[in-house]
N, C-alpha and C positions, 0 to 999 in steps of 0.2 A: 216351877214359881214365877210371881209374875215381874212386870217390867219395871224398876226402880225408876223414879223421876227427880229429878234436882233442881229444885225453883230456888231460882236467888237474883238478884242482880246483876247484872250486866256489866262487871268490874274486875280488874287483877287484882288478885290476890282475895282479901277478905273471908269471911268464917267458911265461905263454902270452898274455897281452893284447896286446902289440904282434902277434903271428902273427895273430890274431885282427881286428885293427883292419885289416892289411894284406890279405887274405882280403877283409874287407869293402868296403875303398878299391877293390881291384884287382875286385872283381865276380867270385872265385872261389866257386865252392859247395864248400862242406863242410858234415860233420856235426857239431856242438860238441857234445863228450858232457864234463859234469860231474857230480863226483864230490865228495862229503861226507870228512872226514880218518879220519870210521869208518869207511866203504867200500873204503878203500887197503887192505889187504887182500886183499880180495874183487877187488877190479880187479884188483889184480899179478899173481894166479893165472893 
C-alpha cells in the first residue's frame, strides 16, 4: 500500500482534525503536511 498524505492548513481543529485522529487511533501511518494560509497559492499549484 502506498503512503497516505494528509495536506491541510496548519491549524487546530478544522476539517482535517477528525481524519488525523482516526488515522492515529487506527494505527495508520501517514504523512501530515501542514501549511500556512499565506502558502496556499503555492501549495495549490
